[in-house]
C-alpha positions, 0 to 999 in steps of 0.5 A: 442836563439842566443848569444851576441858578439855587439850593444846596451849595451856599454862595458864601463858601471861599468867597472873598469881597471888594468894594471896588470895583467835562470827560468825552463821551465814550463810544458805545456799540448798541444805539440804546446804550448811547442814548441812555448815556446822553440822557444822563449826562444832560440830567446831570448838567441840569442838575447843576443848574438846579444845584446853584438856583437852590444856592442862589435863594440863600442870601450870601453872606460874603467877609469884609472887604479885601483886596480889589478884584480885577474889574473896571468901573464905568458909571452910567445911570447909577451903574458900573461895568464890572469886567472879568477878563479871566472868565471873559464876561461883563455885567453892569451892576449898581455902583454902590455894590460889593463884589465877592468872588471865589471857588464854590463846590461844583463850580469853577467859579462864583462871583456875587454882587450885592448891596452892602445892607440887604443880604436877600437882593444880589445877582451871581454869576456861576461858571462850570465845565461841560462836554464838548459834545454840548455845542450850543444851548440848543443841545439841552432843548429849547428855552421853553423846555429848558425853563420848564425842566429847571423850575419842575426840578426845583418845585417841591410843594406837591409833597406832603407836607408841601416843600419849596414851591417854584413858579415858572413866569416867564422864559425867553431866548435872546443875544444867545442867552436863555432868559428865565423868570420865576419864583421861590417860596419855602413854606412859612418864608417871603417869596424869592422872585428869580430872574436868570440868564443862561449862556455857553462860550467856549475858553479855547479848551473846553466849553462852559456854561454861565449861570447868571442869577438875580434874586429879590424878595417880592414883599419887601418895601424896597422890592420895586428898586431892587427889581429894576436894578437886578433885571438891568444887571442880569440883562447886561450879562454879555461875553467879551 
């Protein structure tokens, strides 16, 4: 199974904005049957990560600002800290970015951060529940295997005619998270640069997978500006 950070479910589903700040595995008798079930559940989780990765590639179109979502602001070098007390995470975002939050198909929670006038650059945090037998990220393999599975699952450049091209750039583990960098490009469209962090936390009832996805367009005039902002934001993600 792998996680979500891009293709079918749009981020705008059920989101509102603000300018403010699994089921337990059944016991089986035969080892072969148990192995098949384990692989199936792992692939299902991976599909979830792939789903969100594809959704992130679609720029979120969020509705006009509404009531402020629970967050606190701490100004530092043009950034503020967004604290989600319900989902127990914090992340630094540019102080003038807007916030959209809500539920999307397949996820327990999705929160998006984006500049008001640039739809192609944004950061989002998607949360989904996973089974109790997945106790750490290592349950999905090491970071290199995880990243390879994620990007390979997204790539459709081998089709005729070619589809979405996905290319892995880097992967590493740090701070209890898996960091993955890759690009996505549909035929005839500009290349999207994706910076992602994947982590796991227990909320007292069940384990949850967090997928943080930042994206910008490589060839845009402001690519360097948004690259720096998005990389800083994704790297700042922490559980609280």
